[in-house]
C-alpha positions as CSV (number, residue, x, y, z in Angstrom):
1,M,9.7,3.5,2.7
2,E,7.1,1.3,1.0
3,V,6.9,-2.2,-0.2
4,Q,4.3,-3.7,-2.5
5,G,3.2,-7.2,-3.2
6,K,0.6,-10.0,-2.6
7,I,-0.1,-11.3,0.9
8,K,1.4,-14.8,1.1
9,M,1.0,-15.4,4.8
10,L,-1.0,-13.6,7.5
11,D,-0.3,-14.7,11.1
12,E,-2.4,-14.3,14.1
13,T,-1.7,-11.6,16.7
14,K,0.7,-12.9,19.4
15,T,1.1,-11.5,22.9
16,F,4.4,-11.7,24.7
17,G,5.5,-11.1,28.4
18,S,3.6,-9.7,31.3
19,N,3.3,-6.2,29.8
20,G,1.1,-7.5,26.9
21,F,3.5,-6.7,24.0
22,R,1.6,-7.6,20.8
23,K,3.0,-8.5,17.4
24,R,1.5,-9.7,14.1
25,E,3.5,-10.8,11.1
26,V,2.6,-10.7,7.4
27,V,4.6,-12.0,4.5
28,I,4.2,-10.4,1.1
29,T,5.6,-11.6,-2.2
30,T,6.9,-8.8,-4.5
31,D,6.0,-8.6,-8.2
32,E,9.3,-8.3,-9.9
33,Q,11.7,-10.4,-12.0
34,Y,13.0,-12.2,-8.9
35,P,10.1,-12.1,-6.4
36,Q,11.0,-11.7,-2.8
37,H,9.1,-12.9,0.2
38,I,9.3,-10.1,2.7
39,L,8.3,-10.5,6.4
40,V,6.8,-7.4,7.9
41,E,5.8,-7.1,11.5
42,F,3.1,-4.9,12.9
43,I,3.4,-4.2,16.7
44,Q,1.1,-3.1,19.5
45,D,-2.0,-1.1,18.2
46,K,-0.8,-1.5,14.6
47,C,-1.7,-5.2,14.7
48,D,-5.3,-4.3,14.2
49,L,-4.6,-2.7,10.8
50,L,-4.3,-6.3,9.3
51,N,-7.8,-7.4,10.4
52,S,-9.5,-6.5,7.1
53,Y,-6.8,-8.2,4.9
54,A,-6.5,-11.8,3.7
55,V,-4.0,-14.0,1.8
56,G,-4.0,-13.2,-1.9
57,K,-4.7,-9.4,-1.6
58,D,-2.4,-7.0,-3.4
59,V,-1.2,-4.4,-0.8
60,K,1.2,-1.5,-0.3
61,I,2.8,-1.4,3.2
62,S,4.5,1.7,4.6
63,I,7.5,0.4,6.6
64,N,10.4,1.5,8.9
65,L,13.6,-0.4,9.1
66,R,14.7,-1.1,12.7
67,G,18.1,-2.4,13.9
68,R,19.3,-3.4,17.3
69,E,22.4,-4.6,19.0
70,W,22.6,-7.5,21.5
71,V,25.5,-8.9,23.5
72,N,25.1,-12.6,24.2
73,P,26.3,-14.3,27.4
74,Q,29.7,-15.1,25.8
75,G,30.3,-11.4,25.2
76,E,29.7,-11.5,21.4
77,T,27.9,-8.7,19.9
78,K,25.1,-9.6,17.5
79,Y,22.9,-7.3,15.3
80,F,19.3,-7.9,14.3
81,N,17.2,-6.1,11.7
82,A,13.4,-5.8,11.6
83,I,10.9,-4.4,9.1
84,Q,8.0,-2.8,10.9
85,G,4.8,-1.8,9.2
86,W,2.8,1.2,10.2
87,R,0.3,1.5,7.4
88,I,-1.2,-0.9,4.9
89,E,-3.4,-0.1,1.8
90,S,-5.2,-2.3,-0.7
91,L,-4.0,-1.9,-4.2
92,Q,-7.0,-3.6,-5.7
93,A,-9.2,-0.8,-4.4
94,E,-7.2,1.8,-6.3
95,A,-7.4,-0.2,-9.5
96,S,-11.2,-0.7,-9.2
97,S,-11.8,3.0,-8.4
98,N,-9.8,4.0,-11.5
99,A,-11.8,1.7,-13.6
100,E,-15.1,3.4,-12.6
101,I,-14.1,6.7,-14.2
102,P,-15.5,6.8,-17.8
103,P,-13.1,7.6,-20.6
104,T,-13.1,11.1,-22.1
105,P,-14.5,11.1,-25.6
106,P,-12.2,12.4,-28.4
107,M,-12.4,16.1,-29.2
108,D,-13.9,15.4,-32.7
109,A,-16.9,13.9,-30.9
110,F,-18.0,17.4,-29.7
111,E,-20.3,19.5,-31.9
112,P,-19.5,23.2,-32.2
113,A,-22.0,25.5,-30.4
114,D,-24.7,27.0,-32.7
115,D,-23.8,30.6,-31.9
116,L,-20.2,30.1,-33.1
117,N,-21.0,29.6,-36.8
118,E,-19.6,31.9,-39.4
119,E,-22.7,34.2,-39.7
120,N,-22.4,35.8,-36.3
121,H,-18.7,35.7,-35.5
122,D,-18.8,39.5,-35.1
123,D,-21.8,39.5,-32.8
124,L,-19.9,40.6,-29.7
125,P,-21.8,42.2,-26.8
126,F,-19.4,45.1,-26.4
């Protein structure tokens, strides 16, 4: 799955527990009739993917939906969902690279080759 939008918030990498679990969160705002603010978390080595991004950038994030079950001390079962990112791409780079390609001129702008005029249309080499 993928989600696209503008980076609204980019948090610092946080480390949890004695095993060094790392997590970094980013919030993107989608560009649609009713914009949504989507929290995406990057974990472990994927945290470093966000280092070259900043608030205001248009991005596309490849995500996985994660769900887990937890039983609290009172015996009640609770469910939690998470959106985990595993790749991020800048959309502005795609737009600027497409802008560098010059437009193709219309066909009527091309001159016919000299050897294709009416005088030597039968001038075939075989």
